[in-house]
SEMI-403933 format. One record per atom (N, C-alpha, C): x, y, z; residue in three letters. Coordinates in steps of 0.02 Angstrom, whole numbers, padded with zeros to 5 digits, always signed. Example, Ala and Ser with C-alpha at 12.3 -4.5 7.8 and 13.67 -1.06 7.14 Angstrom:
+00660-00284+00390Ala
+00615-00225+00390Ala
+00660-00165+00390Ala
+00642-00112+00354Ser
+00684-00053+00357Ser
+00645+00002+00394Ser
This chain:
+00041-00060+00000Asn
+00000+00000+00000Asn
+00043+00063+00000Asn
+00094+00064+00042Ala
+00137+00123+00047Ala
+00174+00134-00019Ala
+00196+00081-00050Ile
+00232+00088-00113Ile
+00187+00120-00166Ile
+00125+00098-00169Leu
+00079+00125-00219Leu
+00061+00198-00204Leu
+00051+00215-00141Ile
+00036+00284-00123Ile
+00094+00329-00144Ile
+00154+00308-00129Val
+00213+00349-00146Val
+00222+00352-00222Val
+00211+00297-00257Glu
+00219+00298-00330Glu
+00169+00346-00362Glu
+00107+00344-00340Phe
+00057+00391-00366Phe
+00077+00463-00350Phe
+00102+00475-00289Ala
+00123+00542-00270Ala
+00182+00566-00311Ala
+00230+00523-00325Val
+00288+00541-00366Val
+00266+00558-00436Val
+00220+00519-00464Gln
+00196+00534-00532Gln
+00162+00603-00534Gln
+00123+00618-00484Arg
+00089+00683-00482Arg
+00139+00740-00470Arg
+00190+00726-00431Arg
+00242+00777-00420Arg
+00279+00792-00485Arg
+00292+00740-00524Lys
+00325+00750-00589Lys
+00282+00789-00637Lys
+00216+00786-00628Met
+00170+00823-00672Met
+00163+00895-00651Met
+00197+00915-00597Gly
+00198+00985-00578Gly
+00159+01004-00516Gly
+00129+00957-00482Glu
+00092+00974-00421Glu
+00140+00988-00364Glu
+00115+01024-00314Ser
+00156+01036-00255Ser
+00164+00970-00216Ser
+00213+00969-00172Ile
+00225+00908-00133Ile
+00164+00890-00093Ile
+00133+00938-00061Leu
+00074+00925-00020Leu
+00016+00898-00062Leu
+00001+00930-00117Asn
-00054+00907-00159Asn
-00039+00839-00190Asn
+00023+00826-00207Ala
+00041+00760-00235Ala
+00031+00706-00183Ala
+00050+00719-00121Ala
+00041+00669-00067Ala
-00033+00657-00054Ala
-00072+00710-00051Ile
-00144+00703-00039Ile
-00178+00666-00096Ile
-00161+00683-00158Asp
-00190+00649-00216Asp
-00169+00575-00219Asp
-00107+00561-00201Gly
-00085+00491-00199Gly
-00124+00451-00148Gly
-00135+00480-00089Ala
-00174+00445-00037Ala
-00247+00438-00058Ala
-00275+00490-00088Lys
-00345+00487-00110Lys
-00355+00433-00163Lys
-00309+00428-00210Ser
-00317+00381-00265Ser
-00312+00308-00241Ser
-00278+00296-00186Arg
-00270+00228-00160Arg
-00316+00214-00101Arg
-00356+00262-00079Leu
-00397+00254-00019Leu
-00446+00195-00026Leu
-00486+00194-00079Arg
-00537+00143-00086Arg
-00507+00073-00090Arg
-00456+00060-00133Pro
-00427-00008-00135Pro
-00397-00029-00068Pro
-00365+00017-00034Ile
-00335+00000+00031Ile
-00389-00019+00081Ile
-00441+00022+00085Leu
-00495+00008+00132Leu
-00531-00058+00115Leu
-00542-00069+00051Met
-00577-00131+00031Met
-00538-00193+00050Met
-00474-00194+00036Thr
-00434-00254+00052Thr
-00425-00262+00127Thr
-00416-00207+00163Ser
-00406-00211+00235Ser
-00470-00234+00270Ser
-00527-00206+00251Phe
-00589-00226+00283Phe
-00609-00297+00264Phe
-00593-00319+00204Ala
-00607-00388+00184Ala
-00565-00436+00227Ala
-00503-00419+00239Phe
-00460-00460+00281Phe
-00487-00462+00353Phe
-00506-00404+00379Ile
-00532-00400+00448Ile
-00597-00440+00453Ile
-00640-00434+00404Leu
-00703-00473+00403Leu
-00688-00548+00401Leu
-00637-00567+00365Gly
-00617-00637+00363Gly
-00591-00663+00429Gly
-00568-00618+00472Leu
-00544-00638+00538Leu
-00599-00643+00590Leu
-00659-00621+00574Leu
-00714-00622+00623Leu
-00728-00692+00651Leu
-00726-00746+00611Pro
-00736-00812+00641Pro
-00686-00828+00696Pro
-00624-00805+00688Leu
-00575-00815+00742Leu
-00592-00773+00803Leu
-00612-00711+00792Val
-00627-00667+00848Val
-00688-00692+00887Val
-00737-00720+00852Leu
-00799-00742+00883Leu
-00800-00817+00899Leu
-00742-00849+00900Ala
-00738-00921+00909Ala
-00766-00943+00976Ala
-00794-01004+00975Gln
-00820-01035+01036Gln
-00798-01108+01037Gln
-00798-01137+01094Gly
-00782-01208+01100Gly
-00709-01220+01116Gly
-00686-01280+01098Val
-00618-01301+01114Val
-00568-01257+01077Val
-00520-01230+01112Gly
-00468-01188+01083Gly
-00492-01118+01066Gly
-00550-01098+01092Ala
-00578-01033+01075Ala
-00535-00976+01101Ala
-00506-00984+01160Glu
-00465-00929+01188Glu
-00405-00914+01144Glu
-00372-00965+01119Gly
-00316-00954+01074Gly
-00337-00922+01008Gly
-00393-00947+00981Asn
-00417-00919+00919Asn
-00438-00846+00927Asn
-00471-00831+00983Lys
-00492-00762+00996Lys
-00433-00715+01002Lys
-00381-00737+01038Ser
-00323-00694+01047Ser
-00286-00682+00981Ser
-00280-00734+00941Ile
-00248-00726+00875Ile
-00289-00682+00830Ile
-00354-00695+00827Gly
-00399-00656+00784Gly
-00403-00583+00804Gly
-00408-00570+00869Thr
-00413-00501+00894Thr
-00348-00463+00880Thr
-00292-00496+00892Gly
-00227-00463+00879Gly
-00217-00448+00805Gly
-00234-00496+00763Ala
-00226-00486+00691Ala
-00274-00433+00664Ala
-00337-00435+00685Ala
-00386-00387+00661Ala
-00370-00317+00687Ala
-00352-00312+00751Gly
-00333-00246+00779Gly
-00271-00218+00746Gly
-00222-00260+00735Gly
-00161-00238+00702Gly
-00173-00215+00631Gly
-00216-00250+00596Met
-00233-00231+00528Met
-00270-00165+00526Met
-00316-00155+00573Leu
-00354-00093+00576Leu
-00308-00034+00593Leu
-00267-00042+00643Ile
-00221+00011+00663Ile
-00170+00025+00607Ile
-00144-00028+00577Gly
-00096-00020+00522Gly
-00125+00016+00462Gly
-00187+00001+00447Thr
-00221+00034+00391Thr
-00230+00108+00405Thr
-00256+00124+00464Leu
-00268+00194+00481Leu
-00203+00234+00485Leu
-00153+00206+00517Leu
-00088+00241+00521Leu
-00057+00248+00452Leu
-00062+00196+00411Gly
-00032+00199+00345Gly
-00063+00252+00301Gly
-00128+00261+00307Leu
-00162+00312+00267Leu
-00142+00383+00286Leu
-00120+00393+00347Phe
-00102+00460+00369Phe
-00026+00469+00374Phe
+00010+00419+00395Val
+00082+00425+00406Val
+00122+00424+00341Val
+00103+00381+00294Ile
+00140+00375+00231Ile
+00141+00440+00192Ile
+00084+00475+00183Pro
+00088+00539+00147Pro
+00130+00591+00184Pro
+00127+00591+00251Ile
+00168+00638+00290Ile
+00243+00623+00280Ile
+00260+00560+00282Leu
+00330+00541+00270Leu
+00352+00558+00199Leu
+00307+00549+00150Phe
+00323+00568+00081Phe
+00339+00642+00077Phe
+00296+00683+00107Ile
+00307+00756+00107Ile
+00375+00772+00137Ile
+00390+00743+00194Phe
+00453+00758+00229Phe
+00513+00737+00188Phe
+00514+00675+00164Phe
+00573+00650+00129Phe
+00579+00680+00059Phe
+00524+00695+00026Gln
+00527+00728-00040Gln
+00555+00799-00032Gln
+00534+00833+00020Trp
+00559+00900+00033Trp
+00634+00898+00046Trp
+00656+00851+00087Ile
+00729+00843+00100Ile
+00766+00827+00035Ile
+00739+00781-00004His
+00771+00762-00067His
+00779+00822-00113His
+00728+00863-00119Glu
+00732+00921-00163Glu
+00778+00975-00136Glu
+00782+00982-00071Lys
+00829+01030-00041Lys
+00901+01008-00051Lys
+00914+00944-00040Val
+00983+00919-00046Val
+01005+00918-00119Val
+00962+00895-00164Ser
+00982+00891-00234Ser
+00982+00959-00268Ser
+00949+01007-00239Gly
+00948+01074-00267Gly
+00903+01082-00327Gly
+00861+01033-00340Lys
+00816+01039-00397Lys
+00749+01009-00378Lys
+00698+01032-00412Gln
+00633+01004-00403Gln
+00624+00945-00450Gln
+00589+00895-00428Asn
+00577+00836-00469Asn
+00514+00847-00510Asn
+00516+00899-00553Val
+00457+00919-00590Val
+00474+00927-00663Val
+00432+00900-00708Gln
+00439+00911-00779Gln
+00390+00965-00799Gln
+00403+00997-00854Ser
+00354+01047-00877Ser
+00292+01011-00902Ser
+00237+01044-00899Ile
+00173+01014-00919Ile
+00172+01002-00994Ile
+00209+01042-01033Glu
+00208+01036-01105Glu
+00244+00974-01130Glu
+00292+00949-01093Ser
+00332+00891-01118Ser
+00303+00825-01099Ser
């Protein structure tokens, strides 16, 4: 997910958008696929979370940990990855002394 967000942001940056707008557009363009796959995985873990019978405690702990980790990872990824892109792209452009932007005409 992070690779795709950054790749979309880099493409938009090369088309002339500001770093902030490129990061936001990259996250927006990947929002739906990320949420769909994450929620499908979490939904698939519900039988483990709601387990009953023999071995239910182990299944519940595994399912709850995996579902919670996936939910937290998804939410953090959607907000942290664009922020890190902005930070590191800004550093890259300051150090290299050039903007990673092509003209719109070319």
